[in-house]
C-alpha positions as CSV (number, residue, x, y, z in Angstrom):
1,M,100.1,70.5,111.8
2,I,97.1,68.3,111.3
3,P,95.5,67.6,107.9
4,R,92.1,69.1,108.9
5,Y,93.6,72.7,109.1
6,T,96.4,72.3,106.5
7,R,96.6,73.5,103.0
8,P,99.0,71.6,100.7
9,E,101.1,74.5,99.4
10,M,101.9,75.9,102.9
11,A,102.5,72.3,104.2
12,S,105.0,71.6,101.5
13,I,107.3,74.4,102.8
14,W,107.8,72.5,106.0
15,E,108.1,68.9,104.7
16,P,111.4,67.1,105.4
17,Q,112.1,66.8,101.8
18,T,111.9,70.5,101.2
19,R,114.0,71.2,104.2
20,F,116.7,68.9,103.0
21,K,116.6,70.4,99.6
22,I,117.1,73.8,101.1
23,W,120.0,72.5,103.2
24,F,121.5,71.1,100.1
25,E,121.2,74.4,98.2
26,I,122.8,76.4,101.1
27,E,125.7,73.9,101.2
28,A,126.1,73.8,97.4
29,H,126.1,77.6,97.0
30,A,128.6,77.8,99.7
31,A,130.7,75.3,97.9
32,D,130.5,77.4,94.8
33,A,131.8,80.5,96.7
34,L,134.5,78.5,98.3
35,A,135.6,77.3,94.9
36,E,135.7,80.8,93.5
37,L,137.9,81.8,96.4
38,G,140.2,78.8,95.8
39,T,139.4,77.2,99.2
40,I,138.1,74.1,97.5
41,P,138.6,72.6,94.0
42,K,136.1,74.0,91.4
43,E,135.5,70.5,90.1
44,A,134.4,69.4,93.6
45,A,131.7,72.2,93.6
46,R,130.6,71.1,90.3
47,T,130.3,67.5,91.3
48,V,128.2,68.4,94.3
49,W,125.7,70.1,92.1
50,A,125.8,67.5,89.4
51,K,125.2,64.5,91.6
52,A,122.7,66.0,94.2
53,K,120.9,68.7,92.4
54,D,118.0,66.6,91.4
55,A,118.4,64.0,94.2
56,I,115.4,62.9,96.2
57,F,116.8,62.7,99.7
58,D,116.1,59.5,101.7
59,V,114.3,60.8,104.8
60,A,114.2,57.5,106.4
61,R,117.9,57.0,105.9
62,I,118.7,60.4,107.4
63,D,116.6,59.6,110.3
64,E,118.4,56.2,110.7
65,I,121.7,58.0,110.8
66,E,120.5,60.6,113.3
67,R,119.4,57.9,115.7
68,E,123.1,57.0,115.9
69,T,124.7,60.5,115.6
70,K,122.1,62.3,117.6
71,H,122.8,65.3,115.3
72,D,120.4,66.2,112.4
73,V,122.9,68.2,110.2
74,I,125.6,65.5,110.5
75,A,123.1,62.9,109.6
76,F,122.1,64.9,106.5
77,L,125.8,65.5,105.5
78,T,126.5,61.8,106.0
79,H,123.7,60.9,103.6
80,L,124.7,63.6,101.1
81,A,128.2,62.1,101.1
82,E,126.5,58.7,100.1
83,I,125.1,60.5,97.1
84,V,128.0,62.8,96.1
85,G,130.9,60.5,96.9
86,P,134.5,61.6,97.8
87,E,134.0,65.2,96.8
88,A,131.6,65.6,99.7
89,R,134.5,66.1,102.0
90,F,134.7,69.7,100.6
91,V,131.0,70.4,101.7
92,H,130.4,72.4,104.9
93,Q,134.0,73.7,105.0
94,G,134.3,76.3,107.8
95,M,130.6,76.1,108.5
96,T,128.6,75.3,111.6
97,S,125.2,73.7,111.8
98,S,123.5,76.8,112.7
99,D,124.6,78.4,109.4
100,V,122.5,75.7,107.6
101,L,119.6,75.6,110.1
102,D,119.1,79.3,110.6
103,T,119.4,80.2,107.0
104,C,117.0,77.4,106.0
105,L,114.5,78.5,108.6
106,N,114.5,82.1,107.3
107,V,114.1,80.8,103.7
108,Q,111.0,78.8,104.9
109,L,109.6,81.8,106.9
110,T,109.9,84.1,103.9
111,R,108.3,81.6,101.6
112,A,105.5,81.1,104.2
113,A,105.1,84.9,104.4
114,D,104.6,85.1,100.7
115,L,101.7,82.7,100.9
116,L,100.2,84.6,103.8
117,L,100.4,87.9,101.9
118,A,98.6,86.2,99.1
119,D,96.0,85.1,101.6
120,L,95.7,88.6,103.0
121,D,95.0,89.8,99.5
122,K,92.1,87.4,99.2
123,V,90.7,88.6,102.5
124,L,91.1,92.3,101.4
125,A,89.4,91.6,98.1
126,A,86.4,90.0,99.8
127,L,86.1,92.8,102.4
128,K,86.2,95.4,99.8
129,K,83.6,93.8,97.6
130,R,81.2,93.3,100.4
131,A,81.9,96.8,101.9
132,F,80.9,98.6,98.7
133,E,77.9,96.3,98.3
134,H,76.6,97.4,101.8
135,K,78.1,100.8,101.9
136,M,74.8,102.4,102.7
137,T,73.0,99.5,104.3
138,P,72.0,101.0,107.8
139,T,72.6,99.0,110.9
140,I,72.9,99.7,114.6
141,G,76.3,100.5,116.1
142,R,76.9,99.0,119.5
143,S,79.1,99.9,122.4
144,H,79.4,97.5,125.4
145,G,77.1,95.3,123.2
146,I,74.3,97.8,123.7
147,H,72.6,99.9,121.0
148,A,74.4,103.2,120.4
149,E,74.0,105.1,117.1
150,P,73.4,104.1,113.6
151,V,76.3,103.0,111.3
152,T,76.3,101.0,108.0
153,F,77.3,97.4,107.5
154,G,79.6,98.6,104.9
155,L,81.5,100.7,107.5
156,K,81.8,97.5,109.6
157,L,83.5,95.8,106.8
158,A,85.6,98.9,106.1
159,Y,86.9,98.8,109.6
160,A,88.1,95.3,108.9
161,Y,89.6,96.2,105.6
162,A,91.6,99.0,107.1
163,E,92.8,96.6,109.9
164,F,93.9,93.9,107.4
165,T,95.6,96.5,105.3
166,R,97.7,97.3,108.4
167,A,98.3,93.6,108.9
168,K,99.6,93.2,105.3
169,E,102.1,96.2,105.8
170,R,103.2,94.6,109.1
171,L,103.8,91.2,107.5
172,I,105.8,92.8,104.6
173,A,108.0,94.4,107.2
174,A,108.3,91.2,109.2
175,R,109.2,89.2,106.1
176,K,111.9,91.7,105.4
177,E,113.3,91.6,108.9
178,V,113.5,87.8,109.0
179,A,115.0,87.4,105.4
180,T,118.6,87.1,106.6
181,C,121.4,84.6,106.1
182,A,124.2,83.6,108.3
183,I,127.3,81.7,107.1
184,S,129.7,82.9,109.7
185,G,131.0,79.7,111.4
186,A,131.4,78.9,115.0
187,V,130.5,81.9,117.3
188,G,130.0,84.0,114.2
189,T,133.5,85.4,113.7
190,F,134.1,84.1,110.2
191,A,137.4,82.7,111.5
192,Q,137.1,79.5,109.3
193,I,135.1,81.0,106.4
194,D,135.3,84.1,104.3
195,P,132.4,86.6,104.6
196,R,132.1,86.6,100.9
197,V,130.7,83.0,101.1
198,E,127.8,84.4,103.2
199,E,127.2,87.2,100.7
200,H,127.1,84.7,97.8
201,V,124.7,82.2,99.6
202,A,122.5,85.1,100.8
203,K,122.0,86.4,97.3
204,A,121.4,82.9,95.8
205,M,118.8,82.1,98.4
206,G,117.0,85.4,98.2
207,L,118.2,86.7,101.5
208,V,120.5,89.5,102.8
209,P,123.6,88.8,105.0
210,E,123.1,89.0,108.7
211,P,125.1,92.1,109.8
212,I,126.3,90.3,113.0
213,S,125.5,86.9,114.1
214,T,126.7,84.9,117.1
215,Q,126.6,81.6,115.5
216,V,122.8,82.0,115.4
217,I,120.8,84.7,113.7
218,P,119.4,87.0,116.5
219,R,115.9,85.7,117.5
220,D,114.4,89.2,118.0
221,R,113.8,89.0,114.2
222,H,111.7,85.8,114.6
223,A,109.9,87.2,117.7
224,M,108.7,90.1,115.5
225,Y,107.7,87.7,112.8
226,F,105.6,85.5,115.0
227,S,104.3,88.5,116.9
228,T,103.0,89.8,113.6
229,L,101.2,86.5,112.9
230,G,99.7,86.7,116.4
231,V,98.3,90.2,115.7
232,I,96.9,89.1,112.4
233,A,95.2,86.2,114.2
234,S,93.6,88.7,116.6
235,S,92.2,90.6,113.7
236,I,90.8,87.5,112.3
237,E,89.1,86.7,115.7
238,R,87.8,90.3,115.9
239,I,85.7,90.0,112.7
240,A,84.8,86.4,113.5
241,V,83.3,87.4,116.9
242,E,81.3,90.2,115.2
243,I,79.8,87.7,112.8
244,R,79.1,85.2,115.7
245,H,77.2,88.0,117.5
246,M,75.4,89.0,114.3
247,Q,74.3,85.5,113.7
248,R,72.6,85.1,117.2
249,T,69.0,84.2,116.8
250,E,67.9,87.4,118.7
251,V,70.0,89.6,116.3
252,L,70.3,87.7,113.0
253,E,71.6,90.7,110.9
254,A,74.0,88.4,109.1
255,E,75.0,84.7,109.0
256,E,77.4,82.2,107.6
257,F,76.4,80.6,104.4
258,F,74.6,77.3,105.0
259,S,75.1,74.9,102.1
260,E,72.6,72.4,100.8
261,G,73.0,69.1,102.8
262,Q,74.8,70.8,105.7
263,K,73.8,69.8,109.2
264,G,73.9,72.2,112.2
265,S,73.4,69.8,115.0
266,S,73.3,66.0,115.5
267,A,70.3,66.4,117.8
268,M,68.4,69.5,116.5
269,P,67.6,69.6,112.8
270,H,66.7,73.2,112.8
271,K,70.2,74.5,113.9
272,R,72.4,76.9,111.8
273,N,75.5,77.5,113.8
274,P,78.3,80.0,113.2
275,V,80.8,77.1,113.1
276,L,83.3,78.7,110.7
277,S,83.5,81.9,112.9
278,E,83.9,79.8,116.0
279,N,86.5,77.8,114.3
280,L,88.4,80.9,113.4
281,T,88.4,82.0,117.1
282,G,90.0,78.7,118.1
283,L,92.5,78.8,115.3
284,S,93.5,82.4,116.3
285,R,94.1,81.3,119.8
286,M,96.6,78.7,118.5
287,V,98.5,81.2,116.4
288,R,98.7,83.6,119.3
289,A,100.0,80.8,121.6
290,Y,103.3,80.8,119.7
291,V,104.0,84.4,120.3
292,T,105.3,83.9,123.9
293,P,107.9,81.1,123.0
294,A,109.0,83.4,120.1
295,L,109.6,86.2,122.6
296,E,111.3,83.9,125.0
297,N,113.6,82.5,122.3
298,V,115.3,85.9,122.0
299,V,117.1,85.1,125.2
300,L,119.9,82.6,124.5
301,W,123.0,81.8,126.5
302,H,126.2,83.7,125.3
303,E,126.8,83.1,121.6
304,R,124.2,80.4,121.3
305,D,122.4,77.5,122.8
306,I,119.6,75.4,121.4
307,S,116.7,76.2,123.8
308,H,115.0,77.9,120.9
309,S,115.4,75.0,118.6
310,S,112.7,72.6,119.9
311,A,110.1,75.4,120.1
312,E,110.9,76.6,116.5
313,R,110.6,73.1,115.1
314,M,106.9,73.3,116.1
315,M,106.0,77.0,115.9
316,G,107.3,77.5,112.4
317,P,105.2,75.0,110.7
318,D,102.1,75.2,113.1
319,A,101.8,79.0,113.3
320,T,102.1,79.6,109.5
321,V,100.0,76.5,108.5
322,T,97.2,77.4,110.9
323,L,97.2,81.2,109.9
324,D,97.2,80.2,106.2
325,F,94.2,78.1,106.7
326,A,92.4,80.7,108.8
327,L,92.9,83.5,106.3
328,V,91.6,81.5,103.4
329,R,88.7,80.4,105.5
330,L,87.9,84.0,106.5
331,A,88.1,85.2,102.9
332,G,85.5,82.5,101.9
333,L,83.3,83.3,104.9
334,I,83.2,87.1,104.1
335,D,82.6,86.3,100.3
336,K,79.6,84.1,101.0
337,L,78.3,85.9,104.1
338,L,74.5,86.1,104.1
339,V,73.3,89.7,105.0
340,Y,69.9,90.7,106.2
341,P,69.2,94.5,105.8
342,A,65.6,94.1,106.9
343,N,66.6,92.6,110.2
344,M,69.2,95.3,110.6
345,Q,66.5,97.9,110.1
346,K,64.2,96.1,112.6
347,N,67.0,96.1,115.2
348,L,67.6,99.8,114.5
349,D,63.9,100.5,115.3
350,R,63.8,98.2,118.3
351,L,64.4,100.9,120.9
352,G,61.8,103.2,119.6
353,G,64.1,106.0,118.4
354,L,66.5,106.1,121.4
355,V,69.4,105.9,119.0
356,H,68.8,109.5,118.3
357,S,69.1,110.7,121.9
358,Q,72.4,112.5,121.3
359,R,71.0,114.5,118.5
360,V,68.2,115.7,120.8
361,L,70.7,116.5,123.6
362,L,72.7,118.7,121.3
363,A,69.7,120.4,119.7
364,L,68.5,121.4,123.3
365,T,72.0,122.8,124.1
366,Q,71.9,124.8,120.9
367,K,68.6,126.3,121.9
368,G,69.9,127.5,125.2
369,A,69.6,124.6,127.7
370,S,72.7,123.8,129.7
371,R,74.2,120.4,129.0
372,E,73.3,119.2,132.3
373,D,69.6,120.1,132.1
374,A,69.5,118.9,128.5
375,Y,70.9,115.5,129.6
376,K,68.3,115.2,132.3
377,L,65.5,116.0,130.0
378,V,66.5,113.5,127.3
379,Q,67.3,110.8,129.8
380,R,63.9,111.1,131.7
381,N,62.2,110.6,128.4
382,A,64.5,107.7,127.3
383,M,64.2,105.6,130.4
384,P,60.4,104.7,130.1
385,V,61.1,103.6,126.5
386,W,63.7,101.1,127.8
387,R,60.9,99.7,130.0
388,G,58.5,99.5,127.0
389,E,56.4,102.4,128.2
390,G,56.0,104.5,125.2
391,D,57.7,106.0,122.1
392,F,60.7,108.3,122.5
393,L,59.6,110.8,119.9
394,Q,56.1,111.2,121.3
395,L,57.3,111.4,124.8
396,L,59.6,114.3,123.9
397,K,56.7,116.0,122.2
398,K,54.6,115.7,125.3
399,D,57.3,117.0,127.6
400,T,56.5,120.7,128.4
401,E,60.2,121.5,129.5
402,V,61.5,120.1,126.2
403,K,58.9,122.2,124.3
404,K,60.3,125.3,125.7
405,Y,63.3,124.8,123.5
406,L,62.2,122.8,120.6
407,T,59.0,122.6,118.4
408,D,57.5,119.4,117.2
409,A,59.2,119.9,113.8
410,E,62.6,120.5,115.3
411,I,62.2,117.4,117.6
412,E,61.2,115.3,114.5
413,E,64.3,116.7,112.6
414,Q,66.5,115.0,115.2
415,F,65.2,111.6,114.2
416,D,66.6,111.6,110.6
417,L,68.6,108.3,110.0
418,G,70.4,109.9,107.1
419,Y,72.0,112.4,109.3
420,H,74.2,109.7,110.8
421,L,75.3,108.5,107.4
422,K,76.3,111.8,105.8
423,H,80.1,111.2,106.0
424,V,80.1,107.5,104.9
425,D,81.6,108.6,101.6
426,T,84.4,110.4,103.3
427,I,85.3,107.4,105.5
428,F,85.3,105.1,102.4
429,K,87.6,107.4,100.5
430,R,89.9,107.5,103.4
431,V,89.9,103.7,103.6
432,F,89.7,102.6,100.0
433,G,91.0,105.8,98.1
434,E,89.0,107.2,95.3
435,S,88.0,103.9,93.8
């Protein structure tokens, strides 16, 4: 995490004070359950809450203890004992460090997911608003980066809306999958602690009990979570790259909002660069970079090792903080995007009507020409237009072989732009419903 790409609400989830607060709550809730079962005195459980519930944990003191013990949970428990007093001996009864660490991580990941889901809602709202604004704004569709057939700019945004709707559904599923709790003790057998303690802690922390843990919560859950973040990052980059292309000087169909006083280049005062979109491309790479270690963390030795731990200490905060920032930036980018319908029409007309070639091809086949012959007739009139040697419509009208099948009026009919947009309403209803 670096401040430049960090929003405070997401960062607070990963701060040491928050982590220690969650550790305390796990331990205190476990103590409550142990007290109800008669394993520890009820008064001890009450004392733990009374003395430490509102405590501000001394992070520097915990770090100091850890430098000696070389163990983070023991360092925390030692500091907790300094706050609670003698009753602290009843804390952590029958538990192992992973019970605290893994349950805490999953609490943090679910909280992070909740913020990311709210971010996705912002992106979806911006995409929907701008999609309807430009529902029927014609623009060129491209394949391989080359002019293909007409679409609308609203459809381009609808594509993204549908994609981010799927992203939200995946994140909801990933949140559910990672929201488990393990208080099962060494090697996960519950030998030293009653399973009912786990059930109590899980409910108190907004989680569900892990059906079977091996001292650690299975990391396939986390692999799915971070993979989902990676897919969302790719969706961000997809639309960012689209905007970057559209802002190119030779295209200029849309561009990022350029605020008063903004500078595009230290050397060239005229520059207006797609810096936000390029930034989103870079941030997306970083989120995806954590997918591979998440997948590799699934493979642990026997019941547990800690090869996953060092990676998770970085990937948990970094991936969620970075994606949070990127989603909010994307929502703002879409909301303020400058759109140039006139330039879109200019680019549509740039190839002198070649974008209607398929319609002419089909019209010829419907009038009796074989597909092979029709293709040759259309292509031989299209290629000169590529070289700037004429207008497609006029060349077709002058072609005697084309005229054997189509009249001038029938040829002109194939150049109707509206024909390509006749099902936009149908597509919008599929994506947005009847709204």
